[in-house]
PyMOL commands that place a pseudoatom at each C-alpha (Angstrom):
pseudoatom trace, name=CA, resn=UNK, resi=1, chain=A, elem=C, hetatm=0, pos=[22.526, 89.046, 56.604]
pseudoatom trace, name=CA, resn=UNK, resi=2, chain=A, elem=C, hetatm=0, pos=[20.811, 91.302, 59.077]
pseudoatom trace, name=CA, resn=UNK, resi=3, chain=A, elem=C, hetatm=0, pos=[19.303, 90.002, 62.295]
pseudoatom trace, name=CA, resn=UNK, resi=4, chain=A, elem=C, hetatm=0, pos=[15.896, 91.224, 61.091]
pseudoatom trace, name=CA, resn=UNK, resi=5, chain=A, elem=C, hetatm=0, pos=[16.175, 89.169, 57.878]
pseudoatom trace, name=CA, resn=UNK, resi=6, chain=A, elem=C, hetatm=0, pos=[17.266, 86.072, 59.831]
pseudoatom trace, name=CA, resn=UNK, resi=7, chain=A, elem=C, hetatm=0, pos=[14.271, 86.462, 62.156]
pseudoatom trace, name=CA, resn=UNK, resi=8, chain=A, elem=C, hetatm=0, pos=[11.953, 86.776, 59.168]
pseudoatom trace, name=CA, resn=UNK, resi=9, chain=A, elem=C, hetatm=0, pos=[13.372, 83.592, 57.599]
pseudoatom trace, name=CA, resn=UNK, resi=10, chain=A, elem=C, hetatm=0, pos=[13.141, 81.766, 60.954]
pseudoatom trace, name=CA, resn=UNK, resi=11, chain=A, elem=C, hetatm=0, pos=[9.442, 82.713, 61.308]
pseudoatom trace, name=CA, resn=UNK, resi=12, chain=A, elem=C, hetatm=0, pos=[8.729, 81.490, 57.797]
pseudoatom trace, name=CA, resn=UNK, resi=13, chain=A, elem=C, hetatm=0, pos=[10.682, 78.255, 58.339]
pseudoatom trace, name=CA, resn=UNK, resi=14, chain=A, elem=C, hetatm=0, pos=[8.843, 77.571, 61.590]
pseudoatom trace, name=CA, resn=UNK, resi=15, chain=A, elem=C, hetatm=0, pos=[5.450, 78.111, 59.949]
pseudoatom trace, name=CA, resn=UNK, resi=16, chain=A, elem=C, hetatm=0, pos=[6.363, 75.933, 56.996]
pseudoatom trace, name=CA, resn=UNK, resi=17, chain=A, elem=C, hetatm=0, pos=[7.738, 73.121, 59.165]
pseudoatom trace, name=CA, resn=UNK, resi=18, chain=A, elem=C, hetatm=0, pos=[4.917, 73.178, 61.708]
pseudoatom trace, name=CA, resn=UNK, resi=19, chain=A, elem=C, hetatm=0, pos=[2.099, 73.316, 59.162]
pseudoatom trace, name=CA, resn=UNK, resi=20, chain=A, elem=C, hetatm=0, pos=[3.380, 70.725, 56.669]
pseudoatom trace, name=CA, resn=UNK, resi=21, chain=A, elem=C, hetatm=0, pos=[2.322, 72.641, 53.629]
pseudoatom trace, name=CA, resn=UNK, resi=22, chain=A, elem=C, hetatm=0, pos=[1.490, 76.040, 52.332]
pseudoatom trace, name=CA, resn=UNK, resi=23, chain=A, elem=C, hetatm=0, pos=[1.357, 78.479, 55.206]
pseudoatom trace, name=CA, resn=UNK, resi=24, chain=A, elem=C, hetatm=0, pos=[0.405, 82.103, 55.316]
pseudoatom trace, name=CA, resn=UNK, resi=25, chain=A, elem=C, hetatm=0, pos=[2.512, 84.631, 57.161]
pseudoatom trace, name=CA, resn=UNK, resi=26, chain=A, elem=C, hetatm=0, pos=[2.479, 88.372, 57.391]
pseudoatom trace, name=CA, resn=UNK, resi=27, chain=A, elem=C, hetatm=0, pos=[5.091, 88.330, 54.599]
pseudoatom trace, name=CA, resn=UNK, resi=28, chain=A, elem=C, hetatm=0, pos=[2.992, 86.147, 52.276]
pseudoatom trace, name=CA, resn=UNK, resi=29, chain=A, elem=C, hetatm=0, pos=[2.252, 82.520, 51.448]
pseudoatom trace, name=CA, resn=UNK, resi=30, chain=A, elem=C, hetatm=0, pos=[5.071, 80.101, 52.277]
pseudoatom trace, name=CA, resn=UNK, resi=31, chain=A, elem=C, hetatm=0, pos=[5.255, 77.342, 49.672]
pseudoatom trace, name=CA, resn=UNK, resi=32, chain=A, elem=C, hetatm=0, pos=[7.401, 74.281, 49.431]
pseudoatom trace, name=CA, resn=UNK, resi=33, chain=A, elem=C, hetatm=0, pos=[7.794, 70.526, 49.418]
pseudoatom trace, name=CA, resn=UNK, resi=34, chain=A, elem=C, hetatm=0, pos=[8.666, 67.832, 51.897]
pseudoatom trace, name=CA, resn=UNK, resi=35, chain=A, elem=C, hetatm=0, pos=[10.948, 64.930, 51.145]
pseudoatom trace, name=CA, resn=UNK, resi=36, chain=A, elem=C, hetatm=0, pos=[12.519, 61.991, 52.927]
pseudoatom trace, name=CA, resn=UNK, resi=37, chain=A, elem=C, hetatm=0, pos=[15.627, 59.995, 52.157]
pseudoatom trace, name=CA, resn=UNK, resi=38, chain=A, elem=C, hetatm=0, pos=[15.782, 56.279, 51.498]
pseudoatom trace, name=CA, resn=UNK, resi=39, chain=A, elem=C, hetatm=0, pos=[17.156, 55.625, 54.978]
pseudoatom trace, name=CA, resn=UNK, resi=40, chain=A, elem=C, hetatm=0, pos=[14.422, 57.620, 56.692]
pseudoatom trace, name=CA, resn=UNK, resi=41, chain=A, elem=C, hetatm=0, pos=[11.806, 55.900, 54.562]
pseudoatom trace, name=CA, resn=UNK, resi=42, chain=A, elem=C, hetatm=0, pos=[13.183, 52.485, 55.577]
pseudoatom trace, name=CA, resn=UNK, resi=43, chain=A, elem=C, hetatm=0, pos=[12.266, 53.088, 59.223]
pseudoatom trace, name=CA, resn=UNK, resi=44, chain=A, elem=C, hetatm=0, pos=[9.130, 51.336, 60.458]
pseudoatom trace, name=CA, resn=UNK, resi=45, chain=A, elem=C, hetatm=0, pos=[5.967, 53.385, 59.938]
pseudoatom trace, name=CA, resn=UNK, resi=46, chain=A, elem=C, hetatm=0, pos=[5.542, 54.119, 63.653]
pseudoatom trace, name=CA, resn=UNK, resi=47, chain=A, elem=C, hetatm=0, pos=[9.074, 55.505, 63.875]
pseudoatom trace, name=CA, resn=UNK, resi=48, chain=A, elem=C, hetatm=0, pos=[8.581, 57.650, 60.758]
pseudoatom trace, name=CA, resn=UNK, resi=49, chain=A, elem=C, hetatm=0, pos=[5.368, 59.073, 62.188]
pseudoatom trace, name=CA, resn=UNK, resi=50, chain=A, elem=C, hetatm=0, pos=[7.003, 59.792, 65.558]
pseudoatom trace, name=CA, resn=UNK, resi=51, chain=A, elem=C, hetatm=0, pos=[9.957, 61.471, 63.824]
pseudoatom trace, name=CA, resn=UNK, resi=52, chain=A, elem=C, hetatm=0, pos=[7.611, 63.573, 61.687]
pseudoatom trace, name=CA, resn=UNK, resi=53, chain=A, elem=C, hetatm=0, pos=[5.821, 64.803, 64.798]
pseudoatom trace, name=CA, resn=UNK, resi=54, chain=A, elem=C, hetatm=0, pos=[9.160, 65.618, 66.444]
pseudoatom trace, name=CA, resn=UNK, resi=55, chain=A, elem=C, hetatm=0, pos=[10.285, 67.548, 63.351]
pseudoatom trace, name=CA, resn=UNK, resi=56, chain=A, elem=C, hetatm=0, pos=[7.022, 69.462, 63.316]
pseudoatom trace, name=CA, resn=UNK, resi=57, chain=A, elem=C, hetatm=0, pos=[7.352, 70.401, 67.000]
pseudoatom trace, name=CA, resn=UNK, resi=58, chain=A, elem=C, hetatm=0, pos=[11.125, 70.921, 67.070]
pseudoatom trace, name=CA, resn=UNK, resi=59, chain=A, elem=C, hetatm=0, pos=[12.155, 74.018, 69.020]
pseudoatom trace, name=CA, resn=UNK, resi=60, chain=A, elem=C, hetatm=0, pos=[15.582, 73.139, 70.448]
pseudoatom trace, name=CA, resn=UNK, resi=61, chain=A, elem=C, hetatm=0, pos=[17.435, 75.883, 68.592]
pseudoatom trace, name=CA, resn=UNK, resi=62, chain=A, elem=C, hetatm=0, pos=[20.605, 77.306, 70.117]
pseudoatom trace, name=CA, resn=UNK, resi=63, chain=A, elem=C, hetatm=0, pos=[23.846, 78.952, 69.055]
pseudoatom trace, name=CA, resn=UNK, resi=64, chain=A, elem=C, hetatm=0, pos=[25.479, 75.552, 68.404]
pseudoatom trace, name=CA, resn=UNK, resi=65, chain=A, elem=C, hetatm=0, pos=[22.842, 74.137, 66.036]
pseudoatom trace, name=CA, resn=UNK, resi=66, chain=A, elem=C, hetatm=0, pos=[21.427, 77.395, 64.661]
pseudoatom trace, name=CA, resn=UNK, resi=67, chain=A, elem=C, hetatm=0, pos=[24.339, 79.850, 64.263]
pseudoatom trace, name=CA, resn=UNK, resi=68, chain=A, elem=C, hetatm=0, pos=[22.545, 81.904, 61.590]
pseudoatom trace, name=CA, resn=UNK, resi=69, chain=A, elem=C, hetatm=0, pos=[19.278, 81.914, 63.558]
pseudoatom trace, name=CA, resn=UNK, resi=70, chain=A, elem=C, hetatm=0, pos=[17.198, 80.761, 60.551]
pseudoatom trace, name=CA, resn=UNK, resi=71, chain=A, elem=C, hetatm=0, pos=[15.698, 77.613, 62.145]
pseudoatom trace, name=CA, resn=UNK, resi=72, chain=A, elem=C, hetatm=0, pos=[16.647, 75.682, 59.004]
pseudoatom trace, name=CA, resn=UNK, resi=73, chain=A, elem=C, hetatm=0, pos=[18.153, 72.509, 60.490]
pseudoatom trace, name=CA, resn=UNK, resi=74, chain=A, elem=C, hetatm=0, pos=[17.548, 70.235, 63.452]
pseudoatom trace, name=CA, resn=UNK, resi=75, chain=A, elem=C, hetatm=0, pos=[18.733, 66.952, 64.894]
pseudoatom trace, name=CA, resn=UNK, resi=76, chain=A, elem=C, hetatm=0, pos=[17.397, 64.594, 67.542]
pseudoatom trace, name=CA, resn=UNK, resi=77, chain=A, elem=C, hetatm=0, pos=[17.732, 61.028, 68.771]
pseudoatom trace, name=CA, resn=UNK, resi=78, chain=A, elem=C, hetatm=0, pos=[14.942, 58.537, 68.271]
pseudoatom trace, name=CA, resn=UNK, resi=79, chain=A, elem=C, hetatm=0, pos=[15.419, 54.943, 69.350]
pseudoatom trace, name=CA, resn=UNK, resi=80, chain=A, elem=C, hetatm=0, pos=[18.854, 53.987, 68.029]
pseudoatom trace, name=CA, resn=UNK, resi=81, chain=A, elem=C, hetatm=0, pos=[18.792, 56.571, 65.224]
pseudoatom trace, name=CA, resn=UNK, resi=82, chain=A, elem=C, hetatm=0, pos=[19.836, 60.178, 64.933]
pseudoatom trace, name=CA, resn=UNK, resi=83, chain=A, elem=C, hetatm=0, pos=[17.323, 61.994, 62.742]
pseudoatom trace, name=CA, resn=UNK, resi=84, chain=A, elem=C, hetatm=0, pos=[18.251, 65.151, 60.881]
pseudoatom trace, name=CA, resn=UNK, resi=85, chain=A, elem=C, hetatm=0, pos=[15.995, 67.567, 59.035]
pseudoatom trace, name=CA, resn=UNK, resi=86, chain=A, elem=C, hetatm=0, pos=[17.073, 70.439, 56.810]
pseudoatom trace, name=CA, resn=UNK, resi=87, chain=A, elem=C, hetatm=0, pos=[15.292, 73.225, 54.948]
pseudoatom trace, name=CA, resn=UNK, resi=88, chain=A, elem=C, hetatm=0, pos=[16.807, 74.465, 51.696]
pseudoatom trace, name=CA, resn=UNK, resi=89, chain=A, elem=C, hetatm=0, pos=[15.721, 77.530, 49.715]
pseudoatom trace, name=CA, resn=UNK, resi=90, chain=A, elem=C, hetatm=0, pos=[15.016, 77.342, 45.976]
pseudoatom trace, name=CA, resn=UNK, resi=91, chain=A, elem=C, hetatm=0, pos=[13.680, 79.616, 43.280]
pseudoatom trace, name=CA, resn=UNK, resi=92, chain=A, elem=C, hetatm=0, pos=[10.014, 79.244, 42.311]
pseudoatom trace, name=CA, resn=UNK, resi=93, chain=A, elem=C, hetatm=0, pos=[10.869, 76.524, 39.753]
pseudoatom trace, name=CA, resn=UNK, resi=94, chain=A, elem=C, hetatm=0, pos=[12.958, 74.479, 42.210]
pseudoatom trace, name=CA, resn=UNK, resi=95, chain=A, elem=C, hetatm=0, pos=[15.937, 74.754, 39.860]
pseudoatom trace, name=CA, resn=UNK, resi=96, chain=A, elem=C, hetatm=0, pos=[18.367, 77.117, 41.586]
pseudoatom trace, name=CA, resn=UNK, resi=97, chain=A, elem=C, hetatm=0, pos=[18.915, 78.680, 44.958]
pseudoatom trace, name=CA, resn=UNK, resi=98, chain=A, elem=C, hetatm=0, pos=[16.455, 81.363, 45.969]
pseudoatom trace, name=CA, resn=UNK, resi=99, chain=A, elem=C, hetatm=0, pos=[17.550, 84.895, 45.095]
pseudoatom trace, name=CA, resn=UNK, resi=100, chain=A, elem=C, hetatm=0, pos=[16.024, 86.096, 48.387]
pseudoatom trace, name=CA, resn=UNK, resi=101, chain=A, elem=C, hetatm=0, pos=[15.132, 83.434, 50.998]
pseudoatom trace, name=CA, resn=UNK, resi=102, chain=A, elem=C, hetatm=0, pos=[13.214, 85.957, 53.117]
pseudoatom trace, name=CA, resn=UNK, resi=103, chain=A, elem=C, hetatm=0, pos=[10.759, 86.704, 50.281]
pseudoatom trace, name=CA, resn=UNK, resi=104, chain=A, elem=C, hetatm=0, pos=[8.051, 84.005, 49.931]
pseudoatom trace, name=CA, resn=UNK, resi=105, chain=A, elem=C, hetatm=0, pos=[7.245, 85.285, 46.432]
pseudoatom trace, name=CA, resn=UNK, resi=106, chain=A, elem=C, hetatm=0, pos=[10.756, 84.342, 45.270]
pseudoatom trace, name=CA, resn=UNK, resi=107, chain=A, elem=C, hetatm=0, pos=[11.333, 81.269, 47.445]
pseudoatom trace, name=CA, resn=UNK, resi=108, chain=A, elem=C, hetatm=0, pos=[10.201, 77.669, 47.614]
pseudoatom trace, name=CA, resn=UNK, resi=109, chain=A, elem=C, hetatm=0, pos=[11.329, 75.643, 50.612]
pseudoatom trace, name=CA, resn=UNK, resi=110, chain=A, elem=C, hetatm=0, pos=[12.249, 71.971, 50.613]
pseudoatom trace, name=CA, resn=UNK, resi=111, chain=A, elem=C, hetatm=0, pos=[12.336, 70.230, 53.977]
pseudoatom trace, name=CA, resn=UNK, resi=112, chain=A, elem=C, hetatm=0, pos=[14.216, 66.929, 53.888]
pseudoatom trace, name=CA, resn=UNK, resi=113, chain=A, elem=C, hetatm=0, pos=[14.088, 64.380, 56.710]
pseudoatom trace, name=CA, resn=UNK, resi=114, chain=A, elem=C, hetatm=0, pos=[16.972, 61.912, 56.859]
pseudoatom trace, name=CA, resn=UNK, resi=115, chain=A, elem=C, hetatm=0, pos=[19.107, 59.718, 59.024]
pseudoatom trace, name=CA, resn=UNK, resi=116, chain=A, elem=C, hetatm=0, pos=[22.176, 61.664, 60.143]
pseudoatom trace, name=CA, resn=UNK, resi=117, chain=A, elem=C, hetatm=0, pos=[24.547, 59.293, 58.327]
pseudoatom trace, name=CA, resn=UNK, resi=118, chain=A, elem=C, hetatm=0, pos=[22.871, 60.270, 55.041]
pseudoatom trace, name=CA, resn=UNK, resi=119, chain=A, elem=C, hetatm=0, pos=[23.862, 63.932, 55.334]
for i in range(1, 119): cmd.bond("trace and resi %d" % i, "trace and resi %d" % (i + 1))
show_as sticks, trace
zoom trace
């Protein structure tokens, strides 16, 4: 994958994650869904809300946690838990992988928030 394509995907992922829903970019509308795992959902409401805000504002990307420079995964500590979030790319029917993750017309994102031991 070219550096230009990775940057395009990273911009789209950032917009999607930060806006919690359909987001417009210069490349088009970025559509997708958000999900949480059973473990994440078992956290007290205040902790889930705090984690959601941290996911939305996450910007601690580096060569160790973002080797492909797509901004598609993040991890952080909250209280006694390690929270992980991940963005996956699907086709427009959410059945298969996206044929072209950098093209919003062919891609639907799914951001999943989880406890790290659920990954």
